[in-house]
C-alpha positions as CSV (number, residue, x, y, z in Angstrom):
1,M,0.1,0.0,0.0
2,S,1.6,3.3,-0.9
3,Q,0.4,6.7,0.2
4,S,1.8,9.9,-1.2
5,S,1.2,13.5,0.1
6,S,2.9,16.7,0.2
7,G,6.2,15.1,-0.9
8,I,6.4,12.2,1.4
9,Q,5.5,8.5,0.5
10,V,4.7,6.0,3.3
11,N,4.4,2.0,2.4
12,L,3.8,-0.7,4.3
13,T,5.9,-3.5,3.0
14,T,7.2,-6.8,4.1
15,T,10.8,-7.7,4.6
16,D,11.8,-11.3,5.4
17,G,8.4,-11.8,6.8
18,T,8.5,-8.4,8.9
19,A,6.2,-5.5,8.5
20,V,8.1,-2.3,7.8
21,V,6.9,1.1,7.1
22,V,9.1,2.8,4.7
23,V,9.1,6.6,4.5
24,A,10.5,8.5,1.8
25,G,10.9,12.1,0.9
26,E,11.5,15.0,3.4
27,I,9.9,15.5,6.6
28,D,9.4,19.0,7.6
29,M,6.4,21.3,9.1
30,H,4.6,20.7,6.0
31,T,4.7,16.8,5.6
32,S,4.9,15.8,9.4
33,P,1.1,16.1,10.1
34,R,0.6,13.7,7.0
35,L,3.3,11.6,8.4
36,R,1.7,11.3,11.7
37,T,-1.9,10.3,10.2
38,L,-0.1,7.5,8.1
39,L,2.1,6.0,10.8
40,L,-0.8,5.9,13.3
41,E,-3.1,4.2,10.5
42,H,-0.2,1.7,9.3
43,A,0.7,1.0,13.4
44,G,-3.1,0.2,13.9
45,K,-2.8,-2.6,11.2
46,L,0.1,-4.2,13.2
47,T,0.4,-6.2,16.2
48,G,4.1,-6.4,16.7
49,P,6.9,-3.6,16.8
50,L,6.6,-0.4,14.6
51,L,9.5,-0.6,12.7
52,V,10.1,2.5,10.4
53,D,12.6,2.7,7.7
54,L,13.9,6.4,7.1
55,S,16.7,5.3,4.5
56,A,14.9,7.3,1.7
57,V,14.6,10.6,4.1
58,G,17.2,12.9,3.3
59,H,16.1,15.8,5.5
60,M,14.2,15.9,8.7
61,D,13.4,19.2,10.7
62,S,12.2,19.4,14.4
63,S,8.5,19.0,13.5
64,G,9.5,15.5,11.9
65,V,11.3,14.6,15.0
66,G,8.4,15.8,17.3
67,T,6.1,13.7,15.1
68,L,8.3,10.6,15.7
69,V,8.4,11.4,19.5
70,F,4.5,11.5,19.5
71,I,4.3,8.3,17.6
72,K,6.7,6.4,19.9
73,R,5.0,7.4,22.7
74,E,1.4,6.2,21.3
75,I,3.1,3.0,20.3
76,E,4.5,2.3,23.9
77,R,1.0,3.0,25.5
78,S,0.0,-0.1,23.8
79,G,2.8,-2.0,25.3
80,R,4.7,-2.3,21.8
81,R,7.9,-0.6,20.8
82,M,9.2,1.2,17.6
83,V,12.4,1.1,16.0
84,L,13.9,3.5,13.6
85,I,15.8,1.9,10.6
86,G,18.6,3.4,8.3
87,L,18.7,7.0,9.1
88,Q,21.0,8.8,6.7
89,P,23.6,10.7,8.4
90,R,22.0,14.1,7.8
91,V,18.9,12.9,9.5
92,R,20.9,10.8,12.2
93,G,22.8,14.3,13.2
94,V,19.6,15.8,14.1
95,F,18.8,12.8,16.5
96,E,22.3,13.0,18.1
97,I,22.5,17.0,18.5
98,T,19.2,16.4,20.5
99,N,20.4,13.3,22.3
100,L,17.1,11.8,21.0
101,D,19.6,8.9,19.7
102,R,19.2,7.6,23.3
103,F,15.6,7.9,23.4
104,F,14.9,6.0,20.2
105,T,16.2,2.6,19.2
106,I,17.9,3.0,16.1
107,A,19.0,0.2,13.6
108,R,21.2,0.0,10.4
109,N,18.7,-2.4,8.8
110,V,15.7,-4.7,9.4
111,A,17.5,-7.9,10.6
112,E,19.3,-5.5,13.1
113,A,15.8,-3.9,14.2
114,V,14.1,-7.3,14.6
115,G,17.1,-8.3,17.0
116,A,16.7,-5.0,18.8
């Protein structure tokens, strides 16, 4: 299932039998509200952890980070976990500067995310 809006694409895929939400595009104040909606929608279809592949995201501003913090808290309320996968150096830098790399579980790939 592919949904595109305001410069982002969000797809629910399966990698090695594991459901992964793949996000592509730039996440900023214009796209983050739609990202929140789509991530919550996809998370509602899943029973296990929410694995979010951000390897195709080249830019994320503070509104995008805030959206991911919100989603993580919602997922954890239901007793599940959220793992971010494949952060590009520029995006990972945003998480490191804000020390959110300690708040989020970040994996290099799906196999590492499943084992996290």
